[in-house]
C-alpha positions as CSV (number, residue, x, y, z in Angstrom):
1,M,-7.7,-6.4,-6.8
2,I,-5.2,-4.5,-9.0
3,L,-7.8,-3.7,-11.6
4,Q,-10.3,-2.9,-8.9
5,E,-8.0,-0.1,-7.3
6,L,-7.0,1.2,-10.9
7,A,-10.8,1.7,-11.6
8,N,-11.3,3.4,-8.3
9,L,-8.5,5.8,-9.1
10,Y,-10.0,6.6,-12.5
11,D,-13.2,7.8,-10.5
12,R,-11.2,10.1,-8.4
13,L,-9.3,11.3,-11.3
14,A,-12.5,12.0,-13.3
15,A,-13.9,13.8,-10.3
16,D,-11.0,16.2,-10.0
17,P,-11.6,19.3,-12.1
18,E,-7.9,20.0,-12.3
19,I,-7.0,16.7,-14.0
20,K,-8.1,16.1,-17.6
21,I,-8.7,12.4,-18.2
22,P,-10.7,10.9,-21.1
23,G,-14.2,9.4,-20.8
24,M,-15.5,6.3,-22.1
25,G,-14.7,6.0,-25.9
26,W,-11.8,8.8,-25.7
27,S,-8.2,8.5,-25.3
28,V,-5.0,10.7,-25.0
29,E,-2.8,10.9,-27.9
30,N,0.1,13.1,-29.1
31,V,-1.1,15.3,-31.8
32,S,1.7,17.0,-33.9
33,Y,-0.5,19.1,-36.5
34,R,-4.1,20.5,-36.9
35,I,-5.6,20.7,-40.4
36,R,-7.7,23.7,-41.1
37,I,-10.5,23.4,-43.4
38,D,-13.3,25.6,-44.6
39,D,-17.1,25.0,-45.4
40,N,-16.2,23.5,-48.7
41,G,-13.6,20.9,-47.1
42,R,-10.6,22.5,-48.6
43,T,-7.4,22.5,-46.6
44,T,-6.5,26.2,-46.0
45,G,-3.6,25.5,-43.5
46,V,-1.4,22.9,-41.8
47,I,-0.3,24.2,-38.6
48,P,2.2,22.4,-36.4
49,Y,2.0,22.2,-32.5
50,V,5.3,23.4,-31.0
51,V,5.5,23.7,-27.2
52,G,8.6,24.9,-25.3
53,E,11.9,26.2,-26.2
54,G,15.4,24.9,-26.7
55,K,16.0,21.4,-25.5
56,E,12.7,21.5,-23.7
57,Q,10.8,21.9,-27.0
58,R,8.6,19.4,-28.4
59,R,6.5,19.2,-31.6
60,F,3.2,17.7,-30.3
61,V,0.7,18.2,-27.6
62,K,-1.5,15.8,-25.7
63,R,-5.0,15.9,-26.7
64,I,-8.1,14.0,-25.7
65,V,-9.4,12.6,-29.0
66,P,-11.8,9.8,-30.0
67,E,-10.5,6.8,-28.8
68,H,-7.6,4.8,-30.7
69,A,-7.6,1.0,-30.7
70,S,-4.4,-0.8,-31.2
71,R,-3.7,-1.2,-35.0
72,T,-2.4,-4.4,-36.5
73,S,-1.3,-5.0,-40.1
74,G,-4.7,-4.6,-41.3
75,I,-6.5,-1.3,-42.2
76,Q,-8.1,0.6,-39.2
77,P,-9.0,4.1,-39.3
78,F,-9.6,6.6,-36.5
79,F,-12.2,9.3,-36.2
80,L,-11.2,12.8,-36.6
81,C,-7.6,12.2,-35.5
82,D,-5.5,10.2,-37.6
83,N,-2.1,10.3,-39.5
84,G,-1.4,11.5,-43.1
85,C,-1.7,7.9,-44.5
86,Y,-5.5,7.9,-43.8
87,L,-6.2,11.3,-44.2
88,F,-4.0,12.4,-47.3
89,C,-3.2,9.0,-48.9
90,L,0.4,9.3,-48.0
91,G,2.7,6.4,-47.4
92,K,4.0,3.7,-49.9
93,T,1.6,1.0,-49.2
94,R,-2.2,0.9,-49.5
95,G,-2.6,4.6,-49.3
96,E,-6.0,4.7,-51.4
97,E,-7.4,1.9,-49.4
98,K,-6.6,3.7,-46.0
99,F,-8.1,7.1,-47.4
100,S,-11.2,5.2,-48.5
101,A,-11.6,3.4,-45.1
102,S,-11.3,6.7,-43.3
103,A,-13.9,8.4,-45.6
104,A,-16.3,5.4,-45.0
105,L,-16.0,5.8,-41.2
106,H,-16.5,9.4,-41.2
107,K,-19.5,9.2,-43.3
108,K,-21.0,6.5,-40.9
109,V,-20.5,8.8,-38.0
110,L,-21.6,12.2,-39.5
111,A,-24.0,11.4,-42.3
112,E,-27.0,12.4,-40.3
113,S,-25.6,15.5,-38.9
114,N,-26.4,19.1,-40.0
115,N,-23.5,20.6,-38.1
116,P,-21.4,22.9,-40.5
117,A,-18.4,21.4,-39.2
118,A,-19.6,17.9,-39.8
119,R,-20.5,18.7,-43.5
120,A,-17.0,20.4,-43.9
121,V,-15.4,17.1,-42.8
122,L,-17.5,15.1,-45.3
123,A,-16.6,17.5,-47.9
124,F,-13.1,17.1,-47.3
125,F,-13.2,13.3,-48.0
126,E,-15.3,13.9,-51.1
127,R,-12.7,16.2,-52.5
128,G,-10.3,13.4,-52.6
129,P,-6.7,13.4,-51.1
130,Q,-5.4,16.9,-50.9
131,T,-1.9,16.2,-50.9
132,Y,-1.3,19.2,-53.1
133,E,-1.9,21.4,-50.0
134,L,0.9,20.0,-48.2
135,S,4.7,21.1,-48.5
136,S,7.1,18.3,-48.8
137,D,8.4,18.8,-45.3
138,D,4.8,18.6,-43.8
139,A,4.1,15.5,-45.9
140,G,7.0,13.7,-44.7
141,V,6.1,14.4,-41.1
142,I,2.2,14.1,-41.3
143,A,2.7,10.6,-42.7
144,N,3.7,9.2,-39.4
145,T,2.1,11.6,-36.8
146,F,-1.4,12.3,-35.6
147,V,-3.3,15.2,-37.0
148,V,-6.7,16.8,-36.0
149,F,-9.3,18.9,-38.0
150,E,-10.0,22.5,-37.1
151,Y,-13.0,24.3,-38.5
152,A,-11.7,27.4,-40.0
153,P,-14.8,29.7,-39.6
154,E,-14.9,29.1,-36.0
155,N,-11.3,28.3,-35.2
156,K,-12.3,25.2,-33.2
157,L,-11.2,21.7,-33.1
158,I,-14.1,19.7,-34.6
159,H,-13.7,16.6,-32.4
160,E,-14.2,19.0,-29.5
161,M,-17.5,20.2,-30.5
162,P,-20.3,19.0,-28.3
163,D,-22.5,18.0,-31.1
164,I,-19.7,16.1,-32.9
165,A,-18.6,14.4,-29.7
166,R,-22.1,13.2,-29.0
167,L,-22.4,11.8,-32.5
168,W,-19.1,9.8,-31.8
169,D,-20.4,8.4,-28.5
170,L,-23.6,7.2,-30.1
171,Y,-21.9,5.5,-33.0
172,R,-19.4,3.8,-30.5
173,A,-22.2,2.6,-28.2
174,A,-24.1,1.2,-31.3
175,T,-21.2,-0.6,-32.7
176,A,-20.0,-2.0,-29.3
177,S,-23.4,-3.6,-28.5
178,A,-23.8,-5.1,-31.8
179,D,-21.8,-8.1,-31.2
180,A,-21.0,-7.8,-27.4
181,T,-21.1,-10.5,-24.9
182,K,-22.9,-10.0,-21.6
183,G,-22.0,-11.3,-18.3
184,Q,-21.0,-10.7,-14.7
185,C,-18.0,-8.4,-14.3
186,A,-15.4,-9.9,-11.9
187,I,-14.5,-6.4,-10.7
188,T,-17.6,-4.7,-10.0
189,G,-19.9,-7.7,-9.6
190,E,-22.5,-6.0,-12.0
191,H,-23.9,-7.6,-15.1
192,G,-23.1,-5.7,-18.5
193,L,-21.1,-5.9,-21.6
194,I,-17.8,-7.9,-21.2
195,A,-14.7,-6.4,-23.0
196,R,-13.4,-8.6,-25.8
197,L,-9.9,-6.8,-25.4
198,Y,-8.3,-5.0,-22.6
199,P,-7.0,-1.5,-23.6
200,Q,-3.4,-1.4,-24.8
201,V,-0.7,0.6,-22.9
202,T,1.9,2.3,-24.7
203,G,5.4,3.7,-23.6
204,F,6.7,0.7,-21.7
205,P,10.5,0.2,-22.4
206,G,10.8,-3.3,-23.8
207,A,7.1,-3.6,-24.9
208,Q,5.7,-3.2,-28.6
209,S,5.5,0.1,-29.7
210,A,1.8,-0.5,-30.6
211,G,1.1,-1.1,-27.0
212,A,0.9,-4.0,-24.5
213,S,-2.1,-5.3,-22.5
214,L,-2.3,-6.2,-18.8
215,V,-4.9,-8.8,-19.4
216,S,-4.4,-11.1,-22.2
217,F,-4.9,-14.7,-23.2
218,N,-2.9,-16.1,-26.1
219,C,-3.1,-19.7,-25.7
220,S,-5.8,-22.3,-25.3
221,A,-4.1,-23.7,-22.2
222,F,-5.1,-20.6,-20.4
223,E,-8.8,-20.6,-21.5
224,S,-11.9,-22.5,-19.7
225,Y,-15.5,-23.1,-20.0
226,G,-15.6,-22.6,-23.6
227,K,-14.6,-19.0,-23.5
228,R,-12.1,-17.4,-25.8
229,G,-9.6,-14.6,-25.2
230,T,-10.2,-11.8,-22.6
231,Y,-13.7,-13.3,-22.1
232,N,-12.1,-15.7,-19.5
233,A,-11.2,-12.6,-17.3
234,S,-14.9,-11.6,-17.3
235,I,-13.9,-7.9,-17.0
236,S,-16.8,-5.4,-18.1
237,E,-16.1,-2.8,-20.9
238,I,-16.5,-0.1,-18.3
239,A,-14.1,-1.5,-15.8
240,A,-11.5,-2.4,-18.5
241,F,-11.9,1.1,-19.7
242,K,-11.4,2.8,-16.4
243,S,-8.6,0.5,-15.2
244,G,-6.8,0.7,-18.4
245,T,-7.0,4.5,-18.6
246,A,-5.8,5.1,-15.0
247,L,-2.7,2.9,-16.0
248,R,-2.2,4.7,-19.0
249,Y,-2.3,7.9,-17.0
250,L,0.1,6.8,-14.2
251,S,2.6,5.2,-16.7
252,K,3.0,8.6,-18.5
253,D,3.4,10.7,-15.4
254,D,6.9,11.0,-14.0
255,S,5.5,11.8,-10.6
256,H,3.9,8.4,-10.5
257,R,6.5,6.1,-12.1
258,V,9.9,4.9,-11.0
259,S,12.1,2.8,-13.3
260,I,13.9,-0.1,-11.4
261,G,15.9,-2.2,-13.6
262,D,13.5,-3.7,-16.2
263,T,10.4,-3.1,-14.1
264,L,8.4,0.2,-13.9
265,C,7.2,0.8,-10.5
266,I,3.9,2.8,-10.6
267,C,2.7,4.5,-7.4
268,W,-0.5,6.2,-6.5
269,T,-2.5,7.0,-3.3
270,D,-6.1,6.9,-2.2
271,G,-6.2,10.3,-0.7
272,P,-7.0,13.6,-2.1
273,T,-3.3,14.1,-2.8
274,L,-3.0,11.9,-5.9
275,R,0.7,12.4,-6.5
276,P,3.1,10.5,-4.5
277,T,5.7,12.2,-2.3
278,G,9.0,13.0,-3.8
279,V,10.9,11.7,-0.9
280,I,10.1,7.9,-1.6
281,T,11.2,8.3,-5.4
282,A,14.2,10.3,-4.4
283,L,15.2,7.9,-1.8
284,L,15.2,5.3,-4.5
285,G,17.3,7.5,-6.8
286,F,15.6,6.1,-9.9
287,K,13.3,9.3,-10.3
288,Q,13.5,11.1,-13.7
289,E,16.8,9.3,-14.5
290,R,17.5,7.7,-17.9
291,I,18.5,4.0,-17.9
292,G,22.4,4.0,-17.7
293,S,22.6,7.7,-16.6
294,R,24.6,8.3,-13.5
295,A,23.8,12.1,-13.2
296,E,21.8,13.3,-10.0
297,D,20.1,16.7,-9.8
298,A,21.9,18.5,-6.9
299,R,18.8,20.6,-6.3
300,T,16.7,17.5,-5.8
301,L,19.5,15.9,-3.6
302,D,19.5,19.1,-1.4
303,Q,15.8,18.9,-1.0
304,V,16.0,15.1,-0.2
305,R,18.6,15.7,2.4
306,G,16.4,18.0,4.2
307,D,13.5,15.7,4.0
308,L,15.6,13.1,5.5
309,R,16.5,15.2,8.4
310,S,12.7,16.0,8.9
311,I,11.8,12.5,8.7
312,R,14.6,11.3,11.4
313,Q,13.4,14.3,13.7
314,G,9.8,13.3,13.3
315,Y,8.6,16.5,11.6
316,A,5.9,15.7,9.1
317,P,7.5,12.8,7.2
318,M,4.6,12.5,4.7
319,P,2.4,15.2,3.1
320,S,-0.8,13.1,3.8
321,A,-2.7,11.6,6.6
322,P,-1.0,8.5,8.1
323,S,-3.7,6.4,7.4
324,T,-3.7,7.3,3.6
325,K,-3.0,4.1,1.5
326,F,-0.1,4.1,-0.8
327,Y,-0.2,1.7,-3.8
328,M,2.7,0.2,-5.7
329,V,2.6,-2.1,-8.5
330,G,5.7,-3.5,-10.5
331,V,5.0,-4.0,-14.2
332,A,7.5,-5.5,-16.7
333,P,7.1,-5.8,-20.3
334,N,6.8,-9.0,-22.2
335,A,6.4,-8.4,-25.9
336,A,2.6,-7.6,-26.3
337,R,1.7,-8.3,-22.6
338,L,2.5,-6.6,-19.4
339,S,3.4,-8.9,-16.2
340,I,3.0,-7.9,-12.7
341,R,6.1,-8.3,-10.6
342,Y,4.6,-7.2,-7.2
343,F,1.6,-5.5,-5.9
344,K,2.0,-3.7,-2.5
345,V,-0.6,-1.6,-0.4
346,E,0.6,0.2,2.6
347,S,-0.3,3.2,4.7
348,Y,1.6,6.3,4.6
349,G,2.0,6.1,8.3
350,K,3.6,2.7,8.0
351,L,5.6,3.5,5.1
352,A,7.1,6.5,7.0
353,E,8.0,4.0,9.9
354,N,9.8,1.7,7.4
355,L,11.7,4.5,5.8
356,I,12.9,5.9,9.1
357,Q,14.1,2.5,10.1
358,Y,16.0,2.1,6.7
359,L,17.6,5.4,7.0
360,N,18.7,4.5,10.7
361,D,20.0,1.1,9.4
362,I,22.1,2.4,6.8
363,E,23.4,5.6,8.7
364,M,27.1,5.4,8.9
365,V,29.7,8.0,10.1
366,D,31.0,10.4,7.8
367,V,28.7,8.6,4.9
368,K,26.4,11.4,3.2
369,P,22.8,10.2,2.7
370,A,22.6,8.5,-0.6
371,S,19.9,7.0,-2.7
372,L,19.3,3.2,-2.8
373,K,20.3,3.1,-6.4
374,N,23.7,4.8,-5.6
375,L,24.3,2.6,-2.7
376,L,23.7,-0.5,-4.8
377,R,26.3,0.6,-7.3
378,Q,28.9,-0.4,-4.8
379,I,28.0,-4.2,-5.8
380,A,28.5,-3.5,-9.6
381,P,31.7,-3.7,-11.5
382,L,33.1,-0.3,-12.1
383,G,30.0,1.1,-10.4
384,E,27.8,0.7,-13.4
385,G,24.2,0.8,-12.4
386,A,23.1,-1.1,-15.5
387,A,25.1,-4.0,-14.0
388,I,23.0,-4.4,-10.8
389,P,20.9,-7.6,-11.1
390,S,17.3,-6.8,-11.4
391,T,16.3,-9.5,-9.0
392,L,18.5,-7.8,-6.3
393,L,17.2,-4.5,-7.0
394,H,13.6,-5.4,-6.5
395,G,14.8,-7.3,-3.3
396,C,16.2,-4.0,-1.8
397,F,13.5,-2.1,-2.8
398,D,11.0,-4.4,-1.0
399,A,13.2,-4.4,1.9
400,M,13.4,-0.6,2.1
401,L,9.6,-0.1,1.8
402,G,8.5,-3.1,3.8
403,G,10.9,-3.3,6.4
404,S,11.9,-6.8,5.8
405,L,15.5,-8.4,5.6
406,F,17.7,-7.2,2.8
407,P,18.5,-10.0,0.3
408,R,21.3,-12.4,1.5
409,A,22.7,-11.8,-2.0
410,L,23.4,-8.0,-1.2
411,Q,25.7,-9.0,1.7
412,A,27.6,-11.6,-0.3
413,S,27.9,-9.1,-3.3
414,V,29.3,-6.5,-1.2
415,L,31.8,-8.8,0.5
416,T,32.7,-10.0,-3.2
417,R,33.4,-6.4,-4.3
418,M,35.6,-5.8,-1.2
419,R,38.0,-8.7,-2.0
420,A,38.0,-7.8,-5.7
421,D,38.9,-4.0,-5.4
422,H,39.4,-3.4,-1.6
423,A,37.1,-0.3,-2.0
424,S,40.0,1.5,-3.7
425,R,38.0,3.1,-6.6
426,N,36.7,6.1,-4.7
427,R,37.1,7.6,-1.4
428,W,33.6,7.1,-0.5
429,D,33.4,3.4,-1.5
430,M,34.4,1.9,1.9
431,G,31.9,4.0,3.9
432,Q,28.9,3.1,1.5
433,R,29.7,-0.5,1.6
434,A,30.1,-0.4,5.3
435,A,26.5,1.2,5.6
436,L,25.2,-1.5,3.5
437,L,26.7,-4.2,5.6
438,K,25.3,-2.5,8.7
439,G,21.9,-2.2,7.3
440,C,21.9,-6.1,6.4
441,L,23.4,-7.2,9.9
442,N,21.2,-5.1,11.9
443,R,18.1,-6.4,10.4
444,Q,19.2,-9.8,11.0
445,I,20.0,-9.2,14.5
446,R,16.6,-7.7,15.2
447,K,14.8,-10.6,13.6
448,K,16.6,-13.1,15.6
449,S,16.5,-11.2,18.9
450,A,19.6,-13.0,20.2
451,A,20.5,-12.2,23.8
452,G,23.8,-10.4,24.1
453,E,24.1,-9.6,20.4
454,K,24.2,-5.8,19.8
455,E,23.1,-3.9,16.9
456,Y,25.9,-2.0,15.0
457,T,26.1,1.7,15.8
458,V,26.8,4.8,13.5
459,S,30.3,5.3,14.9
460,L,32.8,3.3,16.7
461,D,31.6,1.1,19.3
462,R,34.5,0.1,21.7
463,E,32.2,-2.1,23.7
464,N,31.4,-4.4,20.6
465,A,33.0,-7.8,21.3
466,N,32.1,-9.4,18.0
467,Q,35.2,-11.2,16.8
468,G,34.9,-10.0,13.1
469,Y,34.2,-6.3,14.4
470,V,37.4,-6.6,16.8
471,L,39.5,-7.9,14.0
472,G,38.3,-5.1,11.6
473,R,39.5,-2.5,14.2
474,L,42.7,-4.3,14.7
475,F,43.5,-4.3,11.0
476,A,42.6,-0.4,10.8
477,V,45.2,0.2,13.6
478,I,47.8,-1.9,11.9
479,E,47.3,0.0,8.7
480,R,47.4,3.3,10.6
481,A,50.7,2.4,12.0
482,Q,52.1,1.4,8.5
483,R,50.9,4.8,7.0
484,V,52.4,6.8,9.7
485,A,55.8,5.0,9.5
486,L,56.3,4.7,5.8
487,G,54.1,7.6,4.6
488,D,52.0,7.7,1.5
489,G,54.6,6.6,-1.0
490,V,54.1,2.7,-0.3
491,N,53.2,0.9,-3.5
492,A,51.0,-1.5,-1.7
493,T,49.7,-1.1,1.7
494,V,48.5,-3.8,4.1
495,R,45.0,-3.1,2.9
496,D,46.0,-3.7,-0.8
497,K,47.8,-6.9,0.1
498,Y,45.9,-8.6,3.1
499,I,42.4,-7.2,3.7
500,G,40.8,-10.0,1.8
501,A,42.6,-12.8,3.7
502,A,42.3,-10.8,7.1
503,S,38.4,-10.8,6.7
504,T,38.1,-14.5,5.9
505,T,41.2,-16.4,7.5
506,P,42.5,-14.2,10.2
507,T,44.8,-16.6,11.7
508,R,46.9,-17.0,8.5
509,V,47.9,-13.2,8.4
510,F,47.4,-11.5,11.6
511,P,50.3,-12.9,13.5
512,R,52.7,-11.4,10.6
513,L,50.9,-8.3,10.5
514,L,51.2,-7.7,14.3
515,A,54.9,-8.5,14.0
516,N,55.5,-5.9,11.2
517,C,53.2,-3.5,13.2
518,Q,55.7,-3.4,16.1
519,N,58.6,-2.8,13.7
520,H,56.6,0.2,12.5
521,L,55.9,1.4,16.0
522,S,59.6,1.4,16.7
523,K,60.2,3.5,13.7
524,I,57.3,5.9,14.7
525,E,58.8,6.5,18.2
526,K,62.1,7.6,16.7
527,M,60.4,10.2,14.4
528,P,60.4,13.6,15.8
529,G,57.1,14.7,17.5
530,K,55.6,11.2,16.9
531,R,56.3,9.5,20.2
532,G,52.9,10.3,21.6
533,M,51.2,9.0,18.5
534,A,53.1,5.7,19.0
535,V,52.0,5.3,22.5
536,G,48.3,6.0,21.4
537,I,48.5,3.3,18.7
538,Q,50.0,0.9,21.2
539,K,47.1,1.4,23.6
540,D,44.7,0.9,20.9
541,L,46.4,-2.4,19.9
542,D,46.4,-3.5,23.6
543,E,42.7,-2.6,24.0
544,I,41.7,-4.4,20.9
545,V,43.8,-7.6,21.2
546,G,42.4,-7.9,24.8
547,K,39.0,-8.5,23.3
548,L,39.9,-11.4,21.0
549,N,38.9,-14.7,22.5
550,G,39.4,-17.4,19.5
551,N,38.5,-20.9,20.4
552,D,41.7,-22.4,18.7
553,G,44.0,-19.5,19.6
554,L,44.2,-15.7,19.7
555,F,42.8,-15.5,16.2
556,P,39.9,-17.6,14.8
557,R,40.6,-19.7,11.8
558,T,37.9,-18.5,9.5
559,L,35.1,-15.8,9.7
560,G,31.5,-16.6,8.4
561,M,29.6,-14.2,6.3
562,N,28.2,-12.2,9.0
563,D,31.5,-11.8,10.9
564,Q,33.1,-10.8,7.5
565,G,30.5,-8.0,7.3
566,A,31.2,-6.9,10.9
567,F,35.0,-7.0,10.1
568,F,34.5,-4.2,7.5
569,I,32.2,-2.2,9.6
570,G,34.8,-2.2,12.4
571,Y,37.6,-1.5,10.1
572,Y,35.8,1.5,8.6
573,Q,34.6,2.9,12.0
574,Q,38.0,2.5,13.5
575,R,39.6,4.1,10.6
576,Q,37.3,7.0,10.8
577,S,37.8,7.5,14.4
578,S,41.6,8.2,13.8
579,F,40.5,11.1,11.6
580,V,38.6,12.8,14.3
581,R,40.6,15.6,16.1
582,K,40.9,14.7,19.7
583,E,41.9,16.7,23.0
584,P,45.2,16.2,23.9
585,K,45.6,13.4,26.4
586,E,47.8,13.3,29.5
587,Y,50.4,11.0,28.0
588,E,50.7,13.1,24.8
589,V,51.5,16.1,26.8
590,V,54.1,14.4,28.9
591,S,55.9,12.9,26.0
592,S,56.0,16.2,24.3
593,V,57.7,17.8,27.4
594,E,60.3,14.9,27.8
595,E,61.4,15.4,24.3
């Protein structure tokens, strides 16, 4: 199905006049130089391709040239676009053999042509290697980069001339059918020539620089019915070319590729708008970001925040029709082969629903919208994105786009980090971790549909009677009392000392914490202008403690994983509620008058 959808994509790309995609027998390569030759085959100029300025400058252009097959250790020349080793006898090994092989190939293709440009190319090879026409700097670069021929009298690239292109197509068709195997294509169902090798795709991090194949058989255990190699897949040459070319196109376009750990997620649609929306990739937080980089483009984030507001309010969440299909395939390199991690097909409408649900699940008071990758940094030591396990990345990615449960390991990892560093590395750590825990727990609650179990809200929910949530609120009030009574100069707060134990074994620490809290309240009452605050804290304590109903006493002996997650949600929300400026209450006014 993946190859079939890629082949269909190629047909849509080829029909789009604004997109340049190679036809059968052609490929897109990075060309660094053009060699200008005259009618006698003499090199009259070596002209580099330079595009852009400053840091954006690059010394090559992408050109559609005669197809380049993958090279091995043997000698294999390319037609009218090759490196200096084949065209100028450069390089330290087998230079003369490479030049002779290239000359023989061009003679086979162009021997019967009367085109002046074709005669000029043949004359170029008849003159022998013209290394004397190259400067030392050019020779060092050309040896390892692709160059094309330009016909000086007409200032045209020779491989782009219609007569020359037709000769190449005829030559390739003749050589392909000479020893081809015929059969029924497993993709199209039509009878035709079966591909001996699947096209190589380059540019995948971790794969061989020469390219890797999506369809490959390298062991007899994978073969059957007496067939060898890729013939076991029974893919026609046309279907293999279309799907391989479409995969190349997608993998080299930043608007279609997203790096997630060691996997490249490639996205496309079946609608007239072929480029996926930037909202999805920006929500992931992996778009146009180098591996290990922690920088985010402020402009992109501002645009994403606007898109998120639009999605929540129901304003045109996607730039395509809801029925438009959205395809996602995860490709991971494995030396000379590419492995498929996942393949998903979803409609834009359903995808929008899942994204809205994801945003609602992780929404938390005073937590700014953050990409999935930035949220997941909370489970990595020192917040390093490279330390996030790939399996967890893929599981969270699947949950976000598919609306499924978040991996159980995510919840466990957040709790582990909380016990390790108490979310004290940055001021936004606690909020982002609470948001992740809220997303995990709310999805579990919806799946169970348990009677009486409420989903966690964005801000403080005083009606929530979950024991973990209540204990988290109680811990936040105790911490506030200490902070007011002792100020910010305390070496180690109750959060630093006890939050790990309080979230797992409450009965061991809360009695002592409540006793100390009363001492802090007594001190606050004696502080000038703070009596009303002491009364407010005491009221919060009474209200929260009244919700405790431990089976073995006031406090439960232990809290399970879900209750631990609820503990930190309650702790964060209660803490944030104390920062909200409130209207003076009656008891606060009275206490002020009495003083």
